[in-house]
C-alpha angles and dihedrals in degrees: 000000000000090000091053092049091055093047091053099039100042117005096051096048090047090050093048094049099042092044094053093046096046090048091053094048094048091043087062093057093042095049095050091040088056091046089055092050095252115150109235110211102182135018108187133179102200132008132260130031118011114252096183136346149140143210121244128209092270089059091250114145111222111196148160114224133210097247109063097196100106139320147229146221114217113205126195111258098020089125134021117292106229134195122225089271089060096249124130110276112223112236124230117240091257091052092050088056092062096033118117087209093057097050120104119270094251090054093047091051092047090052093052095043092049093076097062091035089057087055091052092045091050092052091047092053093046093051092043091055091047092048089050101045105027106015139241121273097255113170115163112252092242118133112239103185135355117222115231115261091005127138088260093048094049091048093053101253114157135204109267092033111137115217110222105162139018117190091343091306113125113241123211103158135036090231086067089054090053090047095055098039095048089058093051112061112169092356120120115239131184112240121188114198132184113230121175093341093309129104119230125184123213133183105227129184109202113223118249118243130179116208142161119255122213095285096046100262122142114244129180117222137169122241127203096193100233131117138209137188125275113306113273123214125214125196119214135201115249098270095043089045090053091048092052091044089056092050093047091049090049091047092050091047093051091047090050096049089045090055092048089049091051090052091050095052092042100247090116127043117256086217087086093067109104134198134191097307093054090046091051090050091050092044089054093050096050089043087062091051092058143250099309093053090046094050093046085051092052092052089053092050093046089056091050092048092050091050095045092053091054094058106120092246118130109245088039124084091250086058093056090046088052089054093048086050089058089044090053092050094041097043088229137056123273114263118278089244095053091048090049093050089047090051092051093050089048091052090052092047095046095045092045091052091045089051091047095052089044090055091046089053092050093048090053095051105117093232091070094051099052 
């Protein structure tokens, strides 16, 4: 019975979330490839042996594979066509017309970029719908109370102050303040407030606080030491919802990249990096909270998936785009051997990171800490 409970509470939500996001990502590649006249041979959600699949009229094999940790779109002409003797096999004129390899640099770059772009578009559409039908958390950035001996108190912030800028970024909502402050524990930030019609600037160093997230992992956040009322929600019309969804996606992207940068330079613990087990845990938690929480979580993960795939690491979409950038500068592609070595390095980096986050996930499981 416990196994069935785990399957229902964590494995099923994880598979639902990951399958949707992988499908969206690969659909981006597929759709642009088809618009560019490339023949797509395989569209797979998952890796490894095929579980179920079918072949459409365009001769594309659509399938679900056994290992649900990603997916791929295999396009005709991505690799060298070889004869039985292992030598490159020349393509016919008709084959060159539908070959990825024989498309223009711009078309190839568009096809590769389309995967991450689809993830961003998906997140923007989800957030837009939420802002239209349920509303966006929209609490004015006015300080209600200032806790004694807090970071805000030491800096000189006062109740009634309206926060208008943090480190030069315009602030509209208190939720934006929370997002920035949480990512900057023990890091001095410049806060501009409006008080009685006059702007005042303060240097504030958020207090570090370690706390447990929903799945029991320890996270380090910054605290300002101010309070506001219960969160208010504001519904938007379609165009305004789209605009705020774009801003939200941009803000979440910046926050994610900032957190990654902090891990790289050592100001944030790498223990906060999570892999498939942690994602499964979080998926299960938001699954229990209902459809809205699950959809919001999918939007956040979709943004992260888009960003990760744009990292300039060979094997990821960003690595291919990096090679295309070199091709644009040089006027010709990088040599086959250079690309092969780059791909091997990328494989090592990606699988090393995957191993690291899986170990992080296993170490954070409560059973090991009892």
